[in-house]
Steps between C-alpha positions, in 0.01 A plus 500: 500500500748572779271341753485176299876482487519532875240230541694253290837579653361459850319183411156640594179450300258771384253377758724630784516855372179622673643380834852639470575836660772595249250499211217680677643805673218753554510845347541807715131582465383142570203462733489326838374173353787478249758573770344244735501240223865575425594462870400130492677409175798265491765491618400649839619858533447811707292480816341171396846340486581651840188356663548161335852494645370590845229233488743230386748604772222489760395151392862381502559640849183336632596171336842512663346558843255216442779262398702586812232557767203297384179592684643832622483625142143379447180691597489530878879504531718786619709540184199475271332785688814717489539450126132578434536816709807617307353432157168663587679809636707535183185489285316744727796741494505494119129584489521779760794657313249584226334736749639810679536300824819329625530129421546409866127554554420209268745279688351588837145435382595166345667389823192604697263319261703179499454481876144618550289401197350151536593234243816689393646556849826316424684768697390336823728206420817711511713411801537799736869439563567491125301820452697671777836393358415607145376838621824552692709420194297752301560752779876452462473580128307818583753607762796445269324692221420787738854517635676472165256751350620775733740696281744694725542774238125550470466502878766769525305720260169479684657464848275635771199539274479122449566433868233747604239347268601149607518547877226733623197357312609145587543561872185713535280244324648216707431692822142593402416144399658365818289727722180398320591129515574521872188685610242366252628150426656433843839413350795508743721799432778295340259325264328829426831642377568181304183567304581871479832431326334247267260773388759779482705387200438641154508250213800495264307250283257780414702819550822406318342378171261794512786746544694343214189548287482864611867542408448349157224750433734784599281614792667662800849393395634856491410530868637151581170380647509139369859454623410642840199273542683185389780565749263599782286193432797268556607680819140492626493123462828467689353698791172306502663156476759588763237631741282196438783255563616669819151526653412143396816370668408683820145357482628142525766566760423330831785666684473773760411861430861618482583237239190592301603865502845418365388217273390737222823705488701175529313355204570821308874484579521132402320559172717799408821316597410196292397711203813716501739208555351276231455793259868600531597134463327489162716787376791257484332157477461394226790676331387761250701329224330163554320327218122510536533787749132589487391144576733466800400836647133416460545161668701646788264785581195274473654223712603743775157664488328165549743409777438827682121489465459139610799487736419808708142378529631183667724714721191700615607815315263499200529874435878479474474265203282730290699812589831321445394382155400852398824655620708218353357558151548877531859484629594237243357720227718794610815292455386346173434843354852609590656178372373473143123534499338841480162641595400487134655158438391295802416155361389332822184712482398307190560163668301598809219632280478161327502321838220726616292400199518142629433575866243778454207272406604258771515769770179685419313178427599354837408824674151496352477129580577567867183708546189303578151633449418411859751763616345762272166444673648610829354810661850651519523538122307827504730639768802384301382676184424814700845482655653469152329818376576698817865398478505587130351843571772568758766368264391714207474810716852451635629425149354827372652695789836323453516621141515862618846646496568331166496688172162364388179684422162407644407262218829312530454467876154355440646246258766395752225455758289283267804290412535402866159329500553141368592203718583156362842335493618553857156421644501175302853418610485575874126465560522120538828509696328575832264204454781266389713605798209455742444144378869415519519636854193296603332820611162510671174497305448869581837593348433288190160670464669844514760394243223365274317832526819684401533283189134554409530877543821499293320331210211744526743792492646365175162443338384853591808718454694334214240571229423845645868590507579366152198675349569820694861524380410424139207742483648795689855500359404679171289749696729582792850466350674713241605351168877493459651782294687234302323380189703188432424300811288248312771457235758437772278239663424316178863501386625364830239233567662258254846573641377432853354165394822395323709608796300296752513192275877543476539510877259216563723278286768550765754664271754715684615745236698789657448718197128445524502562876677833456275619221330826577287515187227247584263623767165381619174659398437642845858618555528692172205717590615548859861585421431728205280725707 
């Protein structure tokens, strides 16, 4: 028999055959039990091999920390708690991905449980300064992704439509929430607007993947709706983060009224100046013909983003750091697209996406871990939830009105309105910043209590709106949007998925191949649908 020959040549005995995957591949019509049995055969393969690799890596990382830090890596130590949080969030995200809800919900819930459930509350052992620093680093990754994700060509196409959808709903919701917070929660006006801008951002973590899914199904692409919403989502976050940073800086200013009035515009000017200067600098440094160009550009933009975010916070201009990082990534991207990279061949997106996979469980886990159940028992929680829904109602109404004047029918306008519902990434990123800043500034107990309430409300807004928004987009897209007149969208997507994967692997290896950089044939899954329509 052929199988016997293979056994003898490989030195295996007949007893091993029932355990070897190569001899026991299931048929196409095999049942669940046969496929499950095959998944655990040797050598490890498929998802089982992936999880074994992750578990071994996790054990090795923990062992390294224990060898270096000793008790800090044992139960009750800071590093042990951080590692448990990360691993638990990764597992929770994998489980939630099997449902229609976004994976960030699992991470938030795990972080909350690891702080508040007795006997497993290892999250209480995480050092607050470490948590603050790690959240800030994750914020830098988000800002760089948001800035580099703004495609100038796409923005030119949607122009004022994207700006209208980004600006008016954001500002109106921030104002409505601020008025409610001031009169019902007794927040000072500055802190009321801090919370308003935290609430006013739409979530790219929910909207962008959902819109890519809508594109891949060929829904609304003839009208350019997914492209419009992806662009408007990024601009909306820029407005919300900028407003948040400026108002937060004014909240901690102890100078006179005139200085406070000019502090916000000054912070805006400083952030824009830093972003433009450093972004233009990266057009020429490193040189476009350098070896490992992608690696050097990634290191430079990340290093400057960290410097801006942490440095301007020390200089009492925290908003300038976030705004400067956003603008830096955007301006740098403009030059990189003109100097070799293109909108369809923009490899740093793949690197940032992989970085986000590392920092996403850390960020959302730490956010959930920052909320204590004692705060949720506060009498202000009901007012906060009511404020969230009132602000959402105002936001959705303004979004619907802002869609008038565009060439969309009533159903498409309703879909655009529903798409502006979810909140997640920005709330997770900037929600804790007010509390971290208050602690660093040695603020009064009243100010720290207000900042804690803002963080608690931000987490509640994620838990409420993220699943509603994700489910709303997925369920209403087939009903409210027209199917593309093209019939080969799915074939285009399937044919290009493998090319996209190979292209990102090529770039991640740091190879600077001019012929590859100038190639116009390989495009991403999302770009092929956008550009062809």
